[in-house]
N, C-alpha and C positions, 0 to 999 in steps of 0.2 A: 816695694814685693806687688802692690796693686797695680800702680803703674807699668811693671813690667809684664803681669798678666794680663791687662789691658791692651799694651802692644802686640803681643801675643795674638792675641785675640782677634784685633785689626788686620795684622799682618795673614791671619789664616783666612779670614772672611773674604780681606780683599783676590788673595791666591786663589781661591776655590770660586769666589764670586766671578772671576776671568775665563772662566769654563763655562761652555754653552750646556745645556740639559740636555739630554739626550730626546727625542720627539717618542709620541710611545711606539710608532711603526720601528724607529732606529732600536729602542727598547727589547720591543720583542724580537727581534733580529738577533741584536746580541744574546739576550738571553736562552734564544732557542740554541746558538752556536756554542757556546758555554755549557751549556747542558749537554749537548752532543759531544762534546771535547771531556767533560766529567763522566759520562756515562760510556764511555769508551776507555778511560784512562785504566790500564791496569798497572803500569809501575811508573814511576818517576827518579831520576836524579838529577840532582843541582849545588852546583856551589853557591854557596852564600856569605854575603857579609852581613852582620848584624853590627847596628852603632845605636849605642843608648844617649839620649840628648838629656842633661838634665839641665835647668834654667841656673842654677847657683852655682853652676861648675863649667868651667872654661873648656877643657878637656872631655872629649867625646870618648864614650869606652867602646872599643870596637875589638869586635869578635869574627873569626873565618871560619869556616868549615865547610861540610857536604850534607845534605840531606836527600835521606832515600825514602820513597813510598812505596807500597804494594796494598792493592785494593784488596778489600775493603776499608779497612783502617787500621795498618801496619805503618808503624811511621817512626823516624829514627832522625834526632839531630845528632851531628856527629863533630864538636866544637877539637879545633887543630890549634888555633891560637886564639887567643896568648895562652891556653892552658889545655891539656887535654880532659875533654867532658861529655861523655856521650848520654844522651836521654834517648829512649825506647818505648815505643806505646805498641802493646801488643797482647791480645787474649784477656784484654780488661784489666792489664798489669802495666803500673809505670815501674821501669829497670833505669834506674841512673848508677852508671858508670865514671865515680870522681877519679880520675887517674890511677884506678885499682881498687878505687874505695868503693863497692857495691852495697845498692839498696833496692828491693821490693815492696812497691805499694799498691794493694787494690785499690783500683780505681771504683769499681761498686762500693766501695767503703767511704768513697770521701768524693759524694756529688760534685761539688765545685769541681775538683779536679778532673773529673767526668766531663764535665760541662766545659772545662777548658781544652781537653783534648779535642772536643768535638769541633770547637772554634777552630783549634788549628789544622786540624784534617781538613775541615772545609773550606777553609782558607789558600790551601796547597791543592785539594784537588778542583775547588771553584764551586762547589754546592752551597757553599754560605750565601752566594747573591742570592741565592734561590729560597733559603731560609725564612720566607715571610712571617713565621708562627712566633720565631725567637729573634728577627732582627728586623727593623725598619730599613729598606734599603733605598737608595738613589743614586743615579747616573751620569755624571756628567763628559763630554768631550774634552780634552786638552789635545790639540794636534790630532796625531794619529793613534793615542792612547784614550783608555776609556777609564775615569774612576769611580769605584763604587764605594759609594760612604756609607760605612754602615753603624748602626746605632741598637746596640743590645737593648730587647725589653727587658731580661733578667736583671734585677736589683744586683746581684752577685757577683756577675760580671760586669754589669755598668760601673760598678764600683772601682773595677780594676783597669778596664780599658772603657773610657765612653763614648770611644768612637774607632772605627777600625775602617782604614782607607786601603782599598785592593787597585792598583794599578795593572791593566790587561793592557799589552802592546798591539798592533794591527793585527796582527792575527789571535787577537783574544785568548792569548797564553799568559798567566800570570808573571809580572815581570817585579812586583815588589808589594809589601805588605807595610801599613805604618800603623803601630797601636796606641792611640793617644789618650794619656791621661789626663784627668779629670784637672789638675795641676798646671798642666801644660805640657809636662815632661812625655818625650813618647820614647818608643824603639821603632826605628826602621831597617827593613829585611829587605836587600837585593838579593834578587837570584840571576845567578849567568850560567850558561854552560848546560841549559835547560835539556834532558833527555829523556825524550816519553816513549814506553811500552818497548822499553829496550829489556832483556834478560837481565836479573838481579840474583847473586849467588845468595844462597838463602843464608851463607854465613854472617852475609851483612847483617842481617837481623838476629842473631845472637847476642844473647846478654852476656 
């Protein structure tokens, strides 16, 4: 197990080490453009593929579905494969629909869940890269893409995700998010068919 962890660490270190850090000028320009896109973002829809990698398992757990976002903080993950499962964050409430089995949780009563929702929303709208109060952020370039490596300062969040890697394309639009766990397991989410600021039916956000 220890050898496997060392191998994963070295592989990750080499992969990140090959990327070139952004200069101060490049970082300032990137942050300005991402902030502009985040502030002008009113709605978003996207297909996504979510892959869970576990070191001790050969098979990967792959889920697919659609993501819907409406500013400032309404967010819905709609899984369609391999099961029907919906997660809706709206008005400080978490709504879950597990193939017809529904439940509601108050985010204000669960501070950890509230922080997680802020992390997820910040990942979707891009504002996470500017949240220096709660995260340490560094930037590198990989070809035409920019990688934001984000380290949570909050111990409760860091215990679940010790590192978040956000990848932006050449238009500075989020392409993928990787949630790294301390032991080396991680969840990778790819976004496709992203549509920004299109009208979304209010029924999409009904629980």
